[in-house]
N, C-alpha and C positions, 0 to 999 in steps of 0.2 A: 556820479550820480547813481542812485540805488533804485532799480525800478519797483514803482510804488504798489505794483499788483502782487509782490511777494508776500507771503506771511510773514508777520513780524518775527517769528524766531529767524527765518531766512535773511530778513533786511539786517538784522542785528550780526548775524553771522558772516554776510557780504562784507560789511563794513569792517570787521574785525580782520577778515582774510585779507582785503585790500589793502588794510593798514600792515599787517604780517609781509606782504609784498614790499609795500616801502620800506619797513625796518629792514627786512631780509635780503631783499633783490634790488636795492636802490641802483637806478641807471640801467637796469635790464627791462626792454620790454619784451612781450611774447614774441613777436617777429624777429627781434634782435638775435634772441636766444635761439629760435628755431632754424633762422637763415645764416646767423655769423658765427655760431659756436658748436661747440660739441655737447654741450649741456642738454639733458633731456627736459623739455618744458614739464612733464609730468612730475618730476622730482621738485619743482619749484611750486608747483600746485600743493603737492602734499606738503611741503615745508610751510605754507602761507595756511593750507588747513589746520595743521597741527599747531602753529603760532596761535590761529583764531581760537581753537579748543581751549587750550591753556590761557589764553588771555581771557576769554569769557567765562572761564570756571575758577580763575585765580580768586583768593587762594585755596579753594575748595579741593579736595582731593577724594578719590574713589575711596569710600567706606569698606570697612571689613564685610567680605561676603556680598558687597555691592555689586551687580553687573554694570558693565559699560553703558547698557541700553539704559537704566535707571539713573547711572551718574549724568548721561546726557539729557534724559528727561528733566532731572531735578534742576540742571542748569539751562535749561531752555535751548539745547544745542540740536540742531535738524538731526534726526535719525539717520537720513542718508549719508552722512560724513563718516560714520563709523568706520567703514573700510577704506576710507580714502584720507587716512592720515598716516 
Protein backbone atom coordinates (compact mmCIF):
# COMPACT_ATOMS: atom_id res chain seq x y z
CA UNK A 1 0.00 0.00 0.00
CA UNK A 2 1.21 3.48 -0.79
CA UNK A 3 0.25 6.46 1.33
CA UNK A 4 -2.25 8.42 -0.78
CA UNK A 5 -1.28 11.71 0.89
CA UNK A 6 2.16 11.60 -0.77
CA UNK A 7 2.92 13.81 -3.76
CA UNK A 8 2.64 11.93 -7.06
CA UNK A 9 6.42 11.85 -7.62
CA UNK A 10 6.81 10.23 -4.19
CA UNK A 11 4.09 7.65 -4.85
CA UNK A 12 5.91 6.66 -8.02
CA UNK A 13 9.25 6.53 -6.24
CA UNK A 14 7.95 4.50 -3.28
CA UNK A 15 6.46 1.95 -5.66
CA UNK A 16 9.77 1.61 -7.57
CA UNK A 17 11.74 1.50 -4.28
CA UNK A 18 9.62 -1.37 -2.96
CA UNK A 19 9.94 -3.17 -6.29
CA UNK A 20 13.71 -2.79 -5.82
CA UNK A 21 13.49 -4.52 -2.44
CA UNK A 22 11.47 -7.31 -4.01
CA UNK A 23 13.96 -7.84 -6.83
CA UNK A 24 17.19 -7.26 -4.86
CA UNK A 25 16.40 -8.43 -1.33
CA UNK A 26 13.89 -11.21 -1.73
CA UNK A 27 13.27 -12.99 1.55
CA UNK A 28 14.84 -10.29 3.71
CA UNK A 29 12.58 -8.19 5.89
CA UNK A 30 13.89 -5.10 7.67
CA UNK A 31 13.60 -6.66 11.13
CA UNK A 32 15.20 -9.91 9.99
CA UNK A 33 18.16 -7.97 8.61
CA UNK A 34 18.51 -5.82 11.71
CA UNK A 35 18.09 -8.61 14.29
CA UNK A 36 19.45 -11.75 12.59
CA UNK A 37 22.26 -10.67 10.28
CA UNK A 38 25.34 -8.48 10.25
CA UNK A 39 24.02 -6.57 7.24
CA UNK A 40 23.37 -2.86 7.58
CA UNK A 41 19.71 -2.05 6.80
CA UNK A 42 20.88 1.31 5.41
CA UNK A 43 22.76 -0.47 2.64
CA UNK A 44 19.58 -2.23 1.52
CA UNK A 45 17.70 1.09 1.52
CA UNK A 46 20.39 2.76 -0.62
CA UNK A 47 20.34 -0.19 -3.04
CA UNK A 48 16.53 0.03 -3.33
CA UNK A 49 16.80 3.81 -3.87
CA UNK A 50 19.37 3.34 -6.64
CA UNK A 51 17.19 0.65 -8.24
CA UNK A 52 14.21 3.02 -8.14
CA UNK A 53 16.15 5.90 -9.73
CA UNK A 54 17.51 3.68 -12.51
CA UNK A 55 14.12 2.05 -13.07
CA UNK A 56 12.22 5.35 -13.23
CA UNK A 57 14.77 7.02 -15.49
CA UNK A 58 15.37 4.08 -17.84
CA UNK A 59 16.57 4.37 -20.60
CA UNK A 60 17.37 8.04 -20.00
CA UNK A 61 20.86 9.12 -18.93
CA UNK A 62 22.40 12.29 -17.55
CA UNK A 63 23.04 14.55 -20.52
CA UNK A 64 26.32 16.34 -21.24
CA UNK A 65 26.70 19.20 -18.78
CA UNK A 66 23.42 18.30 -17.04
CA UNK A 67 23.34 18.32 -13.25
CA UNK A 68 21.96 15.40 -11.27
CA UNK A 69 19.32 17.79 -9.93
CA UNK A 70 18.14 18.60 -13.46
CA UNK A 71 18.20 14.91 -14.41
CA UNK A 72 16.02 14.07 -11.38
CA UNK A 73 13.62 16.92 -12.15
CA UNK A 74 13.30 15.82 -15.77
CA UNK A 75 12.54 12.25 -14.68
CA UNK A 76 10.15 13.23 -11.85
CA UNK A 77 12.36 11.76 -9.12
CA UNK A 78 12.11 13.42 -5.68
CA UNK A 79 15.03 15.77 -4.97
CA UNK A 80 15.32 14.41 -1.43
CA UNK A 81 16.73 11.16 -2.85
CA UNK A 82 19.82 12.73 -4.42
CA UNK A 83 22.10 11.98 -1.45
CA UNK A 84 20.45 8.67 -0.58
CA UNK A 85 21.53 6.44 -3.47
